C-alpha positions in Angstrom: 4.9 -5.7 -30.0 2.4 -4.0 -32.3 1.5 -0.5 -31.1 -2.0 1.0 -31.7 -2.3 2.6 -35.2 -2.5 6.3 -35.4 -6.0 7.4 -34.4 -6.8 4.2 -32.5 -7.7 4.5 -28.9 -5.0 3.3 -26.5 -5.3 -0.3 -25.4 -6.8 -0.9 -21.9 -4.3 -0.7 -19.2 -4.4 -3.9 -17.0 -5.5 -3.6 -13.4 -2.6 -5.0 -11.4 -1.3 -4.7 -7.9 1.5 -4.0 -7.3 1.6 -1.9 -10.5 4.7 -2.9 -12.6 7.4 -0.4 -13.4 6.8 -0.8 -17.2 3.7 -2.0 -19.1 3.3 -1.8 -22.8 0.1 -3.1 -24.3 -0.2 -3.8 -28.0 -3.4 -3.9 -30.1 -3.5 -7.6 -30.8 -5.3 -10.2 -28.8 -3.4 -13.4 -28.1 -5.0 -16.9 -27.6 -3.2 -18.7 -24.8 -3.5 -22.0 -23.0 -2.4 -24.6 -25.5 1.2 -24.5 -24.5 3.7 -23.0 -22.0 4.4 -20.6 -20.7 8.1 -20.7 -21.6 10.2 -20.1 -18.4 13.5 -18.5 -19.3 16.6 -17.4 -17.4 17.7 -13.9 -18.3 19.4 -10.7 -17.0 16.7 -9.3 -14.7 17.2 -7.5 -11.3 17.0 -9.6 -8.1 13.3 -10.7 -7.7 12.5 -9.0 -11.1 11.0 -10.4 -14.2 9.9 -9.8 -17.8 6.5 -11.1 -18.9 6.0 -11.2 -22.7 2.7 -12.1 -24.4 2.8 -12.0 -28.2 1.3 -14.0 -31.1 4.7 -14.0 -32.8 7.0 -16.9 -32.2 6.5 -20.5 -31.1 5.3 -19.8 -27.5 2.9 -16.9 -26.9 3.8 -16.5 -23.2 7.3 -16.0 -22.0 8.4 -15.4 -18.4 12.0 -14.3 -18.0 13.7 -14.0 -14.6 17.1 -14.5 -13.0 16.0 -16.1 -9.7 13.1 -18.1 -8.2 11.5 -15.0 -6.6 11.3 -13.3 -10.0 9.7 -16.4 -11.5 7.1 -16.4 -8.7 6.4 -12.7 -9.2 6.0 -13.2 -13.0 3.4 -16.0 -12.4 1.6 -13.8 -9.8 1.3 -11.1 -12.4 0.1 -13.6 -15.0 -2.6 -14.8 -12.7 -3.8 -11.2 -12.3 -3.8 -10.6 -16.0 -6.0 -13.7 -16.5 -8.4 -12.5 -13.7 -8.6 -9.0 -15.3 -9.2 -10.3 -18.8 -10.9 -13.7 -18.4 -12.4 -13.7 -14.9 -12.0 -15.2 -11.5 -12.7 -18.8 -12.6 -10.0 -18.7 -15.2 -7.6 -17.2 -12.7 -8.2 -20.0 -10.3 -7.2 -22.5 -13.0 -3.7 -21.1 -13.5 -1.4 -23.7 -12.2 1.5 -23.0 -9.8 4.0 -23.2 -12.6 2.0 -20.7 -14.7 0.2 -23.1 -17.1 -2.9 -21.3 -18.3 -6.5 -22.2 -19.1 -7.6 -21.5 -22.7 -8.4 -17.7 -22.8 -7.5 -14.6 -24.6 -5.0 -12.1 -23.3 -3.6 -8.8 -24.7 -0.3 -8.5 -26.4 1.8 -7.1 -23.7 5.3 -6.5 -22.4 5.9 -6.1 -18.6 9.2 -5.4 -17.0 9.2 -5.2 -13.2 11.2 -5.5 -10.0 10.7 -4.5 -6.4 12.0 -1.3 -4.9 12.7 -2.9 -1.5 14.2 -6.4 -1.0 12.1 -7.1 2.1 8.4 -6.4 2.0 6.6 -7.7 5.1 3.4 -7.9 7.0 2.9 -8.2 10.7 -0.4 -9.5 12.0 -1.5 -9.1 15.6 -2.5 -12.5 17.0 -2.4 -11.5 20.6 -5.2 -8.9 20.8 -8.0 -11.4 20.9 -8.0 -12.7 17.3 -6.0 -15.8 16.6 -6.7 -16.9 13.0 -7.6 -20.4 12.2 -5.0 -22.4 10.3 -7.2 -22.2 7.2 -7.4 -18.5 7.3 -3.7 -18.2 8.0 -2.9 -20.3 4.9 -5.3 -18.3 2.8 -3.6 -15.1 4.1 -0.2 -16.4 3.1 -1.6 -17.1 -0.4 -2.9 -13.6 -0.6 0.5 -12.2 0.6 2.2 -14.2 -2.1 -0.2 -12.9 -4.7 0.6 -9.3 -3.6 4.3 -10.1 -3.7 5.1 -9.7 0.0 8.0 -11.9 1.1 8.1 -11.6 4.9 5.5 -12.3 7.7 5.4 -12.0 11.4 2.7 -12.9 13.9 2.8 -10.5 16.9 2.8 -12.6 20.0 2.5 -11.8 23.7 0.9 -15.0 25.1 -0.8 -16.8 22.2 2.0 -19.4 21.5 1.4 -22.7 23.3 4.6 -22.6 25.3 5.1 -26.0 27.1 5.2 -25.5 30.8 3.4 -22.2 30.7 -0.2 -23.4 30.1 -1.7 -21.0 32.5 -0.6 -18.0 30.4 -2.3 -19.2 27.2 -5.2 -21.4 28.4 -8.5 -20.4 26.8 -6.8 -18.3 24.1 -6.6 -20.9 21.3 -2.9 -20.4 20.8 -0.7 -21.3 17.9 1.0 -24.6 18.7 4.6 -25.5 17.8 3.3 -28.0 15.1 1.1 -25.3 13.6 4.0 -22.8 13.4 6.2 -25.4 11.7 3.4 -26.1 9.2 2.9 -22.4 8.6 6.7 -21.9 8.2 6.9 -24.6 5.6 3.9 -23.3 3.7 5.4 -19.8 3.7 8.8 -21.1 2.5 7.2 -22.9 -0.4 5.7 -19.5 -1.5 8.9 -17.4 -1.0 7.8 -15.9 2.2 10.0 -15.7 5.3 8.1 -16.4 8.5 10.0 -14.7 11.4 9.5 -15.3 15.1 7.9 -12.5 17.1 7.6 -12.5 20.9 7.5 -9.3 23.0 10.2 -9.8 25.6 10.0 -6.7 27.7 6.6 -4.8 27.8 3.1 -5.7 26.8 3.2 -8.7 29.1 0.2 -7.9 31.3 -1.4 -11.3 30.9 1.7 -13.1 32.0 2.5 -10.8 34.9 -1.1 -10.8 36.2 -0.7 -14.5 37.0 0.7 -15.5 40.4 3.4 -17.7 38.8 4.9 -14.6 37.1 3.7 -11.7 39.2 7.1 -11.2 41.0 8.8 -10.6 37.6 6.9 -7.4 37.0 8.4 -3.9 37.2 5.3 -2.7 39.1 1.8 -3.6 40.2 1.1 0.0 41.1 0.3 3.1 39.2 2.2 4.6 36.3 1.8 6.9 33.3 1.6 5.5 29.7 3.5 7.9 27.4 3.3 10.5 30.2 -0.4 11.1 29.4 -2.7 8.3 30.4 -2.8 6.9 34.0 -2.4 3.2 34.2 -2.1 0.7 37.0 -1.0 -2.9 37.2 1.8 -4.9 35.6 3.0 -4.3 32.1 6.8 -4.8 31.7 9.3 -7.2 33.1 11.6 -5.7 35.8 14.9 -5.1 33.8 17.1 -5.3 37.0 15.8 -8.8 38.0 18.0 -11.6 36.7 15.0 -13.9 36.7 13.5 -11.7 33.9 16.2 -12.7 31.5 15.8 -16.3 32.5 12.1 -16.1 31.7 12.9 -14.6 28.2 15.5 -17.3 27.6 12.9 -20.0 28.4 10.3 -18.6 26.0 12.7 -17.9 23.1 14.4 -21.3 23.4 11.0 -22.9 22.9 9.9 -20.6 20.1 13.1 -20.5 18.0 13.1 -24.2 16.8 9.8 -23.7 15.1 11.1 -21.2 12.5 13.7 -21.5 9.7 14.2 -17.7 9.6 17.1 -16.4 11.6 15.2 -13.3 12.7 13.4 -12.9 16.0 11.4 -9.7 16.8 11.9 -9.2 20.5 9.4 -6.3 20.8 10.6 -4.0 23.7 8.2 -1.1 22.7 6.3 1.3 25.0 7.9 0.2 28.2 6.7 3.4 30.0 6.3 1.8 33.4 10.1 1.3 33.8 11.3 3.4 36.7 8.0 3.5 38.4 8.6 0.3 40.4 11.4 -2.0 41.3 14.0 -0.5 38.9 13.4 3.0 40.2 16.7 3.3 42.1 18.7 2.0 39.2 16.9 4.5 36.9 17.6 7.3 39.3 21.3 6.3 39.5 21.9 5.4 35.8 19.1 6.9 33.9 16.0 5.1 32.4 17.5 4.9 29.0 20.6 3.1 30.3 18.5 0.6 32.3 16.4 0.0 29.2 19.3 -0.5 26.8 21.1 -2.8 29.2 18.1 -5.2 29.3 17.6 -5.0 25.6 21.3 -6.0 25.2 20.8 -9.0 27.4 17.8 -10.1 25.4 19.9 -9.8 22.2 22.6 -12.0 23.8 19.9 -14.7 24.3 18.8 -14.4 20.7 22.4 -14.8 19.5 22.9 -17.9 21.8 20.0 -19.4 19.9 21.7 -18.8 16.5 19.4 -16.0 15.5 19.4 -12.2 14.9 17.4 -9.8 16.9 15.1 -7.0 15.8 13.1 -4.6 18.0 10.5 -1.9 18.0 12.7 1.2 18.1 10.4 3.8 19.7 12.0 4.0 23.1 15.6 3.9 21.7 14.8 6.6 19.1 13.7 8.9 21.9 17.3 8.5 23.4 19.6 8.8 20.4 22.5 9.4 22.7 22.3 5.7 23.8 22.3 4.2 20.2 25.9 3.1 20.6 25.0 1.0 23.6 22.9 -1.4 21.5 24.4 -4.2 19.4 25.4 -3.5 15.8 23.5 -6.4 14.4 20.2 -5.4 16.0 17.6 -4.4 13.4 15.7 -1.2 14.3 12.0 -1.3 13.4 11.0 2.4 13.2 7.2 2.5 13.5 4.6 5.2 13.3 1.0 5.2 12.0 0.1 8.8 11.3 0.6 11.0 8.2 3.3 13.0 10.0 5.4 10.1 11.3 9.0 11.3 10.8 10.4 8.2 9.1 13.0 10.3 7.3 14.4 11.6 10.6 14.3 8.2 12.2 16.0 6.4 9.3 18.7 9.0 9.1 19.4 8.8 12.8 19.7 5.0 12.7 21.7 4.9 9.5 24.1 7.6 10.7 24.9 5.3 13.7 25.6 2.5 11.2 22.6 0.4 12.3 20.1 -1.4 10.0 16.6 0.0 9.9 13.2 -1.0 8.6 10.2 1.3 8.2 7.0 0.1 9.8 3.8 1.9 8.8 0.4 0.6 9.6 -2.9 -0.5 8.0 -4.7 2.2 10.1 -7.5 -0.3 10.7 -7.4 -0.9 14.5 -9.7 1.1 16.8 -11.7 2.2 13.8 -14.6 0.0 12.7 -14.1 1.4 9.2 -10.4 1.9 8.7 -8.7 5.3 8.2 -8.2 5.8 4.5 -6.5 9.2 4.5 -4.1 8.4 7.3 -3.3 5.0 5.8 -2.4 6.3 2.4 -0.3 9.2 3.7 1.4 7.0 6.3 2.4 4.4 3.7 3.6 7.0 1.3 5.8 8.7 3.9 7.3 5.4 5.0 8.0 4.2 1.5 9.7 7.5 0.5 11.9 7.4 3.6 12.7 3.7 3.0 13.8 4.5 -0.5 16.6 6.5 1.0 18.3 3.6 2.7 16.0 1.4 4.8 16.6 -2.3 4.5 13.0 -3.4 4.8 9.3 -2.4 4.8 7.0 -4.0 7.4 3.3 -3.0 7.5 1.6 -3.6 10.8 -2.0 -4.7 11.4 -2.8 -4.3 15.1 -5.9 -5.4 17.1 -6.2 -3.0 20.0 -9.5 -2.8 22.0 -11.0 -6.0 20.8 -9.8 -6.3 17.2 -13.2 -5.1 15.8 -12.1 -4.3 12.2 -13.5 -6.9 9.8 -11.1 -8.8 7.5 -12.1 -6.8 4.3 -10.8 -3.6 6.0 -7.5 -5.3 6.6 -7.2 -7.1 3.2 -8.0 -3.9 1.3 -5.3 -2.0 3.3 -2.8 -4.8 2.5 -3.2 -4.2 -1.2 -2.3 -0.6 -0.8 0.6 -1.5 1.4 1.9 -4.0 -1.2 1.9 -1.2 -3.8 3.9 1.1 -1.4 6.4 -1.6 -0.5 6.9 -2.7 -4.1 7.1 0.7 -5.8 8.4 3.1 -3.0 5.0 4.8 -2.7 4.2 5.2 -6.4 0.5 5.0 -7.6 -1.2 4.3 -4.3 -4.7 4.5 -5.8 -5.4 0.8 -5.5 -9.2 0.7 -5.0 -9.9 -0.9 -8.4 -7.1 -3.4 -8.1 -8.1 -4.3 -4.5 -11.7 -4.9 -5.7 -10.7 -7.2 -8.5 -7.8 -9.1 -7.0 -8.8 -9.3 -3.3 -12.5 -9.6 -3.6 -13.1 -10.8 -7.2 -15.2 -7.7 -7.8 -14.9 -6.6 -11.4 -17.1 -3.5 -10.8 -14.7 -1.8 -8.5 -17.4 -1.1 -6.0 -15.9 -2.8 -2.9 -12.6 -1.0 -3.0 -14.2 2.4 -3.6 -16.8 1.8 -0.9 -14.1 0.8 1.6 -12.1 3.9 0.8 -15.2 6.1 1.2 -16.3 4.5 4.5 -12.8 4.8 5.8 -13.0 8.5 5.5 -16.6 9.0 6.5 -15.6 10.7 9.8 -12.4 12.3 8.5 -13.6 15.8 9.4 -14.1 14.6 13.0 -10.7 12.9 13.1 -9.1 16.3 12.2 -10.8 18.2 15.0 -11.6 15.8 17.8 -8.2 15.0 19.3 -9.4 15.7 22.8 -11.5 12.5 22.7 -8.2 10.7 23.2 -5.4 13.0 24.3 -5.7 16.2 26.4 -5.1 19.3 24.3 -4.7 17.4 21.0 -6.2 18.9 17.9 -6.2 15.8 15.6 -7.3 12.4 16.6 -4.6 9.7 16.2 -4.6 6.0 16.0 -8.4 5.6 15.9 -11.6 7.0 14.4 -14.0 9.3 16.1 -16.8 6.9 15.5 -15.0 4.2 17.5 -13.6 6.1 20.4 -16.9 7.9 21.0 -18.5 4.6 21.7 -16.1 4.2 24.6 -17.4 7.4 26.2 -20.2 7.6 28.7 -23.4 9.2 27.6 -22.5 12.6 29.0 -18.7 12.4 28.7 -17.0 14.9 26.4 -20.2 15.9 24.6 -18.5 19.2 23.8 -15.9 17.6 21.6 -16.7 18.2 17.9 -19.1 20.5 16.2 -22.6 19.0 16.5 -23.3 20.0 12.8 -20.1 18.1 11.8 -21.3 15.0 13.7 -24.7 15.3 11.9 -23.0 15.5 8.5 -20.9 12.4 9.3 -24.1 10.6 10.4 -25.7 11.4 7.1 -22.6 10.3 5.1 -22.4 7.0 7.0 -26.1 6.3 6.4 -25.7 7.1 2.7 -22.8 4.6 2.5 -24.7 2.0 4.4 -27.5 2.2 1.9 -25.2 1.1 -0.9 -23.0 -1.4 0.9 -21.7 -3.8 -1.7 -23.2 -7.3 -1.8 -23.0 -10.4 -4.1 -19.3 -10.9 -3.4 -19.7 -14.0 -1.3 -21.6 -14.9 1.8 -18.7 -14.2 4.3 -17.5 -11.0 2.7 -21.1 -9.8 2.3 -21.7 -10.4 6.0 -18.5 -8.6 7.1 -19.2 -5.6 4.9 -22.8 -5.4 6.2 -21.6 -5.7 9.8 -19.1 -2.9 9.2 -22.0 -0.7 7.9 -24.3 -1.5 10.8 -21.6 -0.9 13.4 -20.5 2.4 11.8 -24.2 3.6 11.4 -25.0 3.0 15.1 -21.8 4.7 16.1 -22.6 7.7 14.0 -26.2 7.9 15.3 -25.0 7.8 18.9 -22.3 10.4 18.3 -24.7 12.8 16.7 -27.5 12.2 19.1 -25.2 12.7 22.1 -24.5 16.2 20.9 -28.1 17.3 20.3 -29.8 19.5 22.9 -29.5 17.9 26.4 -28.0 14.7 25.1 -29.1 11.3 24.1 -32.6 10.4 25.2 -33.7 7.2 26.9 -35.5 6.0 23.8 -32.4 6.6 21.6 -30.1 5.0 24.1 -32.2 1.9 24.2 -32.1 1.8 20.4 -28.3 2.0 20.4 -28.1 -0.7 23.1 -30.3 -3.0 21.1 -28.3 -2.5 17.9 -25.1 -3.0 19.7 -26.5 -6.4 20.8 -27.2 -7.2 17.2 -23.7 -6.2 16.2 -22.3 -8.4 18.9 -24.3 -11.4 17.5 -23.0 -10.7 14.0 -19.5 -10.2 15.3 -19.6 -13.7 16.9 -20.6 -15.2 13.6 -18.1 -13.5 11.4 -15.3 -14.1 14.0 -15.7 -17.8 14.0 -15.5 -18.0 10.2 -11.9 -16.8 10.3 -10.7 -16.9 13.9 -10.4 -19.3 16.8 -12.9 -19.1 19.6 -10.2 -18.1 22.2 -10.3 -14.3 22.6 -13.9 -13.9 21.3 -15.3 -13.2 24.8 -12.6 -10.7 25.5 -13.4 -8.9 22.3 -17.1 -9.0 23.1 -16.4 -7.5 26.5 -15.6 -4.2 24.8 -19.0 -4.3 23.1 -20.7 -5.1 26.4 -18.9 -2.0 27.8 -20.3 0.1 24.9 -23.8 -1.2 25.8 -23.3 -0.3 29.4 -22.3 3.3 28.4 -24.9 3.8 25.7 -27.0 6.2 27.9 -29.2 8.0 28.5 -27.7 11.1 30.2 -28.4 11.4 33.9 
């Protein structure tokens, strides 16, 4: 390695994601592509590698690793180096075994290894969007390029369970053959595809059908998280033996499609328990005891199928006195999506009980239109720092609440930052330039910067408009102000937020819409333009609602018309990546926004 001479400017630092632990760039250019690279076995950490490019020696490119994962990671970094220095076309010509097209790369030494052994992504395929197989396979390629090694597809009813056609008809579900194909594709790329089926709550679609209705805890009224009134079925009744029979039937059909031994059984947010048929048991034994007893029975089913259970740990973490009642092999998935999520406390609580724990932050994209840049970054950072003190895995979640209206570029951009957090324990989370280059093929850096800026366009409102969602709250959580305000009637909560702040946000969004990136590719261009149009009309309506006596008939008509155009564009972009099932359900949320557009009175 020849360092720069005294007085020479330092060599350019490659734009890579995740950022390697060590990069040393020399001052010489190296012509590659005629041979190699040379693949060597050497003393590297698990999944780690060395990448050496030098004009000295017989082979200019050497990749050193101690296992197959390290070799894959070295090749992924090599592809990014080629894209950074020689462009997208050259990067596409790098072969799976690392053979390079003729190009010029810098003299370089990279030493790298992941901070966490398991670095995963969970994609919601139940809240309306079920990706096409083509998009799923492309997503797996992206995850491999970002050095993720675990994937889950969050499922409520979108797996084509034989004998349960009424539950998934019209939803374009994943079929058993498709899951097997995806599993094989993931395995070839070093990614574990784990089964995911919520087995307790979030089963409204099932329990609303006559064939399953009598399995529900309640069809009456209950409170979600003690704050929001709800009615209708949500969870299985944990004291009904038929509930566990239903779970056994589903998991026995799902399990054979996966080679991974892990099954995520869900069990989150079961707030209706105790409001219905299990009330007497809850009064007698306590809600936590009733909850843990049913989770134990689900875990028994998972073990009968030769698998290991994992579950969303929110309910159990709120009852630490019951931790010992849950199986020792159950993996705790500690999830939280805000900057103040107490991952440290959660992880310490689970570890002190001798149980395995993963941290599960989020992309902060759902219920947003634009994403939430500040919250995402801080949430990922906090999760990674906590995980570094003893968690066994890092799983970033991408949800689709309220119609799954975030466009794919919002999600993909977030995944680049999540990859950095998962690989480096939260170091160097400024990934806008790397996301632009390696996700979107944009060498200018415009796309990543624009997405970050748009994701914080209404940050000042998120910090002050909590009452739009939760009574008495100061800060808005789990959504943007622009999005949730579209769910309000014309005269509803007009007093929330300073009108001047709403106007400043409106001006900021308009400014960003005027410079929306283009020229990336027809689909990405359309998705970015739709994001800008949707955010602009949301900002207009939010500001107009708070002017004088409220939104006028003329302006309400304008908003309704533009929402109609957004819905047309939403349909087009949806079908480019997702199956048709779920589209009308997603559009129903837009139709509701149109109905509520106004005017006042």
